[in-house]
N, C-alpha and C positions, 0 to 999 in steps of 0.2 A: 551413163549417155545423157536420156530423156528423164526429167519425174514430171507428175502431172502437176497443171497450172493453178493457181490460187485461187485467183481471180478470174471475167471471164467481159474482153471487153468484146464488143462487135464483130470487130475483127477477126476474135475468138469461138464466138459463133458463129459464124459464116465457115470458119471451116472444121469447122465441129460434124455442121453440115453438112461440107462436104464428103466428109469421109467415108470410105465404103465400110460397110459393115464387115465385121472380123478381120481387117489389115492386117493390123497391130500382134502379134504373137505377146500372151502375157510376157511379162518378164516372169513367174513362177514356171515356165514353160517346162524348163529343164535344169530350174534350179538345184542344185545338189543339196542330198541329204548331208548336213553337217553331225558330227557326232557319233558315226554310223557304227553299229556292231567293229572294237578291233578282229583285225584279221588270226589268222591261229599265231597264240601267242606262243609255243613252240620253234616259232616260225625266226624268233630273234635268240634261241639254243646257242644258234650256231655259225656263224660268218660266211662259209661256205652253204647252207642249207640253201639257198636260192640258186645259189649257180649249179647245185645239183638237180636243182627243181627241172631249171631249163634239160638238165643231161638226160634226165628220166622222162617225161612228156617228147622230147624230140627222138629218144629212142623209141617207147610209146607207140606213137602215129609219124612215125617213119619221117621224120623231117627232118634235116639238116639244123642242128641246135647253133651255127653262127645265124642261120636266117631267123631263128625264134627269138635268140636274143637282142638282134638287130632294130627286127621288126619290135620288139617292147622297145628298146631304148628310143626308139623313132619315139614313141608314143606319151612315154611316162619318165623315158631316162632309169628306165626302173625298180622306181617306187610303188610302194604299196599304196600311199597316202593313208594307212589306216583301216583299209576299208571303205572312206568315202570318194563320193564318184567325182566325176571330172564337171566344166562345164555345163555338158552334153551328155550327161548322167554312164560316164563311163569310169567299169571299174578295172580296181587291179594294176600289176605292170603290163600285163597284154590288155587293157584299155577296150575290157567287154562291155558293150552299150547295156543299158538296160533303163529308157529316160523313163517308160512308164513308172516304174516301180521309185527314182528319184522326185517325181512331179508326187507323185504317191507318199511321200512320206517326207514336203515338207509344206511349209505353208506361202502364199504371198508376200511378196516382201513390201515395205514402206518407204515408199519413192522420195526420200527426203536428202536424195542426192543432190537437189536444189531445182530449183525452180525459175533458173535461171532464159531470158533472151537467147535462143539460139544464135541470131543472125547477129545481137546487140549493137545495133546502127540508132542513135538517138536520131534520124534523120526520116526515121522509120516506126508506125507502129509497132508496137510489143507483137514479138512473133511466137506466140504458146500453145501450141497446139494441142488437145488432149489424144489420149489413147484409149483404143477397144479394146476387149478383153474376148475373144473367142470363143463360145460354149467348147468347141469341139476341133481336135485338133487332129490329123491322121499323122503316124512320127513314119520317116523314112526307114530304111532298112538297116540304114547306116545306124540309126540310134537304142536298137533291138537287138547285136551279136550275141548279149548272153542267153536268151531263149534259145535262139539257135545252136552257141555252144554244149546247153544243159542240154537236149537231146542229142547231138554226139556223142557227147561222154555219159551220159548217164547221172553225173554231179548235179545235188538240185542248184535251186540257182542262188539262194544264202548263199549257201558253199564257196560261188565261182564270186562272191562280190565281196567273201571275206576272208577268205582263205587263199594268201597269196598264190602259195606250189600251184591249186587249183587251180586259179586261174590262167596259173600259164597252160596249165596241158589244155584247161578253153580254147586258147590261144595257138594252140597244135593243133587241136583236133578241127580247127576253120580252115588255119591254110591247106591241111588235110582234103580236108574236101572241096578249098578250090580249087588246089590241083587236079584231083579228081575229076574236078565237074570239066574241066582245057583237055580235060584229057592227056594230063600230063602223069610220067612215070614217077612215083617215091623214088626220087631218085638221092644216092647224097649229094649230090655236087651239088652247091647252091647255085653255082649261077643258068639249072635249068628252073630255080620256084619265080624267077620274076613275073610272069603271067597271076600265078597264085599270090604273092606280095601285091601286086596295081590290086588287084581285088576285094585285099584284106582291107586296103584302105576304104571299103566304103566309098567310095567316089564314086557318080552314074557315067563319067566324062575319063577320055583315055588322056586328055592332056594332065591332070588332075593325077590319075592312078601313075600314069609316066612319074611325073614329077617324085610319087609317095613313092615310088619302086628306084628309083634314082637315086632317093635318100636313104632308102632302108641300103644299097646293095652300096654306097659311099659310107655307111657308116662299118659295113665290114672289110670293105677296103681301109679305111681307118686304124678299123678298133679304136677301141670304150675297154674305160676301167675306171668306175669307181666305188663309191662309199654309197649308199640307197640311204633314204629317211629311215630305215630301221636297224640300222648299222649290219646291213651284210656288204660284204664286199663282191661283186660283180666283174668278170670280167669278158671281153669280147680279142682274139688273138686277131694284129691284120693279116690281110690276108691281098694288098697290093697288087695284085695281076689278077685279082678275079674276075671273070667277063658275066656278061647277061646276058639272054634269049628276051631281048627286047620285043624278039617278033611274034612275042608268045599273046603281045597287045591285043595284037589284031585277033586273037579267038575271044577278047572278053566280052565282046556285044556291048561295049560302052557306046555313049553316046561321042560327037565333036563338040566341046565347047565351043561358045563360041571367043573366036581370040580377038577377033580382030574390032578395031580402033580401043584395042587394053594399049596402058602404056606401064609394061609394067619389065622388069628382068627375063631373060629365056629362063631361068634356074626356076623359077616360079610354074603354076599350072595362075591363069587367071583370065577369067570373064567379065564380060561387053554387059553391064546389066544397067541400061542410062537411066537414072533421075532426071524425070521429065522437066523442062522451061516450059511453061503455060499459062497464059495469060486466063484466067477464070472468074473475071472481074474488073468492073471501073480500078484501077489503081492499083488489083492485086494479081498478083501474081506467086509463082512459087518453078521450081522447091529452090534453087540457086542462081546465079548473077553471071552472066559473058562475062568473058574479061576477053587481056591477053598480056599473060604470063607467060614470060620473064621479060619478053618487052614491057611491058607500061610500067610494074614493078615490079620490083625481087618476091620472091619466095625466100623464107625466113626460115619460116618454122614448119616441121612436123608436127600435129600435135596425136597422141594416144588415147584412144579413147575404150573401155569395154562397153558391146550392148545393150546391157541387162535385160537380155529377150531373145529367143532362140535364133535360129539362122533363118530359118524360111520367116515369118515375122518382119525382122529385121527389115531384109529383100522390100515385102509390103508396101513400111513404111518410106523408105528412099524410092520407092517408085510414085507415092504418090504426092502428087503436082499444090496439097494443103499443107505437108507434113516439111519436116526440115530436109537437109543433108550432107552428106562428107565424099568424100573421093572416091573411097576403098572399105570392104567390109571382111575380115578375114574368119570361116571356117574352121573351129576347134577339132576334128576329129582327124583334116587330116592336113590342113593350112592352105584348104582354098581362097584366090582370093578376086572376089567380085569388083569390078572400077564401076562407078557409076559418074565423079562426076572428069571433063577434062581437068587436068591441071592448069589449065591456064584459063580457067575458072572458078571462082571464087563460090563456093559451100557455106551452108549454114549451120557451123556445130558449134564453136570455142565458146560460143557466149561474148566475144569481144568483138568488134566490128573488125578494126585493126590486124588485134592477130589472123580474123576470117580473112584479110582480104591477103596476107602473107603467110599463109601455111595450107599444106594439104594435112586433111583429116581422117584417121584409121579411125575403123571400127573394131573392135576384135570382142570376138564371143564370147561373152561372160559374164561375173557381175561380181559386182561389186561387195555386195558384204557377207560375202560365206565364203569365208577363209579357208577351208577344203575344195576348195571346186576350182580343182586347180586347173592350165592353161594347156595343154599338148605342148608337146617339143617340136611336135610338127608344124604347128603354130606356130612358136614361138619364130623358129624357123624360118617359117615361110615372108614373118614381119621383117624379121633382121635381114633379109636377101631385097624385100623390098624397098627398105628404110636407104639403105646402103646406095640402090643404084636410084632413087632420088636424091640422093644428098648428095652422089659425083653428081648426078645432072644438073644440080643448079646450086653446088656450092654452097651447101646446107655445114656446119661443120657438127658433129657428131659428140655431141656434149648435153647435157641439159638445161641448155642455155638455149639450147636449138631444138632438139630434142626432147618438148614436151609432157607432161602429164595434162589429162582434161585440167586435174586438179590444180595447175603449177598459173593455169589461165588467169591472168588478172581481173576483178573484177576491171569494167571499162570505168566507172565513175562507183561514189560511195554508196550508193540507192543502191546497185550493182550486185555489191559482195556479198552478203548473208546469202543468197540466191544461186551462186556462182555452181556450176556441178565439180564433184569428189569423185568421177574416176579416172584411171583405173583402182584406184587406192592405193593402203598399204601391205596388199598380195602381189602384185604386181611386180616377176622379180627383176629389177632392172639390173644390177649385178649379173648376171648373165644373160639381159640380153646386151650390154654392153661388151658382150666377151663374142658374142654371134654374131654381135656389129664391127670385131675387128679391134672395137675403142677398147680395153677392156679394162677396166678400171683401177685407178694405180695410186700408191703413196708415190708423190714427187721428193726424192733424195732430202735430209738435213732436217731441223729440228722445229728451224727460225725459218718457215715459209710465208709466217703471218698467217696464211690459210688452212683449212683443212675441208676436205672431199665426207662426206657423210658414205661411208661403207662398210654397216655392219653385214658379220654371217648370215644370210639370211638363211639357210633351214637354221642354225642356232638360236638365231635373235628372237624372243617371242615376245612381246607388248602385249600386255593387258587391250582389249577391245568391248566394249560394249552395244549395239544395235545391230547384231547379227538376225537375220530373218530362218532361224532353227527356233521349230517347236519349243516355247519354256527354256530355251537355253540360252546363255550370254555365249559372246565370240569363243568361240573352242580353241587354245593354245594354235597358234599356229608360225610357219616363217615368215619374216616381212619386213618389209624395206623401210623402212619407217622410225625414226625416233621423235623419244615427245622431247619437250625440253620446260626445266623449271627455274623457279624465280631464284631460286639458294641452290648450291650444288651437295641436293641432300636429296632421299627417293620418296621425302614424305613433303617434299616442300612443294608450294603449290606449282601448278601449273602455270607460264603466263597467258595472260588472255591478248586477245586480239581484236582489238574497239571495234575496227572495219565489218565484223563479222559481230561482232554486240555490240553497240552503241551505246546500249545502258551501261556495260561495264561489267558484264553477268562474267562467270569463271569456265575457263576453257573446260571441257571433258574429255570422258577416252571414247566418245562414240565411235565410230568404227568411220563416218562421216565428217567429222570435224577437224579441219586440218590449221585450228587457230595457234595451236602450241605442238606444232610437232616439224622438222623435215624428213627427207628422204633420201637416198641411196641416190649417188652421186652429185646431187646441190654440192654448191661451193660457199660458204660464208667464212668473211672476218674475223679471226681469236681474238676474244673481248679478255681471255684468262682463263683460267688453268689454278686450278684445286685439286693437287692427291691426283685418283681417277676421275674426276669432273674435268671437263673441261666446257667453255663458255663464248659465244658466239653473239657478235651485233645480228638480231629479228626483231623486223619492225617499230627502230627505237626503241630498242631497250638489251638487254646484256639476260641473255638466257644459256641457261644451262644443262647438259645432258651425260651421264654415264661416257665413260671412254678408258674402262681399264685396261692398262697394257694387256695383260694374256688373252682379253678379246673385244680387242679394241671395235668401237663403233663408229671413226671417224679417222684420217688419215690427215697425214702434212701434204701441204699442196704452197703451189706457190701459184701466182698471178698479177692481172691488174686491179686496184682497187678504187671505189670512190668515198672521197670525203667535203662536208665542205670545205669553200674557196674559205682562206683569212678574213676574218675579220665577218663574219654569217656563225651563228649559234643555230641555225635550223633553216630547212629548202625545203621546199613542197616535192612529193612523192605522187606521181602519176601513173592510174591503168592503161593509160595509152600514149602514143606517140604522136599526138598532131599537130598541126602546121599550127602558126603565127597568124592572127588575124589575118596582115597585110599579104599572107598568101595566097587566100582566097582571089579567083578568078570572078564577076560578075553571071550571075546566072547559078551561082553555089555555094548556098547559104555552108555560111561562118560556124565551122562548132566548135565549143568548149573544148577550153581546154583546163577541164576540171580537177583540182588536183584530189587526192585520196583525203583521210582524215588523217593518213602516217605524218607524219614529219622523220627528216633523216638531222641529227642533231649532229654540234660539233661535238667534236672528238670520234666519231663511229665514224666505220668503215665497212663496206662491202662490193663485195664478188663484183667485179662489173663484166661486162662481157661485149657488144656492139656499141661501137658507134655510130648512131643514122641517123637522117632528117628528119623532121616533121610529117607524115607522111597522111595521104586521104582519100579514100575510093569511094568519090563521091557515085552513085549506083541506083538511085530510089525510082526507076522505072522499067517497064518490061523494052521499052523502044529503048537500045543502046545507045543512039543518037547525043543523050547529054551526057553521057557517062563522061566523067575526069579522074583523073589523076593529080591530086593539088599535093605538090610538091612544096614545103618551105628551107628557109634558109636556116630556123632552130637546131641545135642540134641536139637528143639526147642520147645517153648512156642505158641500156636493158641494165638493169642492177638483181640479182638473187638477192631481195628484203626480207620474202619469211616465207611463206611452203608456198608460199608461188610468187613467180618473176612480176618487177614492177620497173617506173623509167623514171629517172628524172635529169632535166635538164644539164645539157654539158655545161654551159653560165653560168649555173651554181655550181660548181664541185670540181676539182683535183682528182686528176688518174695521174696515181703514182703504184709503179711493186710494191704489192703486199709487204715487200722483204722489209723492207723500206720504212 
């Protein structure tokens, strides 16, 4: 999300003075422990052990086993994550939360992911607000369920954190306690447990609790089966006729969410917590711009972020007029969504004004530099439903050139590139996310399509990274969406360089925030060569190699449109924004530079092409919206997958051809 600024302009100091003390949660607030003690090693001796643990716990606490299995699936997909907690301090298959312990076992993160101007508009003073760390934070009940489970079961807290079977028993005890609290019998019928499941979510409002319970019951109706991260085979048989006692929701005593004004699908819980549009000084206002999208300009992108902080603090940030903004925040524990900025308006979130003006930003509760800080299935599902809804409403294609990570948004100018943010990082599971979006990533039939789609097996693909925030340890080995690139088809060959990220030509690194030599799941690149188990692609104007063995491929064949320089051109410029030509600007609107980046697209190279779009600039430098204008030019651009980030080239400079030609 946001890094701390490295300089202090007068505007920055003014904004710092305006900040409310304690308004922002520390990024360390719920940063999970990496390298926690593994859960009971005996759990891996039999592929049936975890399934038996659900059976035993269900019998002991008189909870229907199907309910227990479905709740666990929605939280963790039955994974134990080696005893490491989630982004909100939830442990084990049942996601028993012990945020206080997770906090105590971590150190504060280094904000190395970037120092970008979130607004990214050259016509205004850079917006670089600082963050303030609160001294004390009161944890809500949803973040300390493990303590309650220990009281109910008598099982020591450490065992609940690290032993998968004990963790399941703790979850069963919590469900049984919730059922009793509602005055309901410990029935054998899963249909009678709707209220208890709603309470298990930890939500404090009826809409979120109901959405969570509906999802759990949907898992039971559909059934699920998979092999967990510990090699355990777990299955839940489908019960398509299962009913649910939704009447129990009235007995939970939860508040009604402020859903009025939200732009969300009916399948998620959504609350309106508005970001302020407020003028607080001469020419100084925040924390977004009013617009009229999609009437005035199309919405082409959805940008996926992680918060680098905890829910409560993040909500404080977005309600601060001196800070920055985004459209939606998603909570890890239950998938609850808060909307802050209307889709018609332009939030300040991506560090590139062209992208901001044409995008919707989603912040997910989480931490980039914490490989074992896993995201819950509830949040993945909620996010996917929201994105599917927004994509359909605004005609946004569901692919990686339109569903961007913040880490794939280009620096608008050369000077901006080193400070661009890198979230959600290499541990966001894009393959699973696109499956939930209903657009699973697959190979195109045939081997001569000319393109590849990056597609490593997330759980098995574990590249090494440094720079994680664990006490005295490197990054733990963990499933990843990132694939590293080399200058030659050898693992010991140097990594490719990024002259935009390092203008002096320094080497790329394996730091978790360094995107100079890596690609990510779902991205498409033109094939530049093959050598045994290695595949080369065109990347930042050079040939880049990655290991792609047939037995465990990291990319699959694809077809599509590519661009290459027009005949007679040896090189063409590459841009970080698609701005109009000078002649397009009306009187009163200052002309914006069409600044090329330090890269070149060279003769003979090809790059995967996305949309062909006209140059466009949203002029909105004032609180008064009267002078706002959308400037649209005649020059056309292609969006391309150029490096780890997308980029733009003028259509007049390139030929667009089928990749297989």
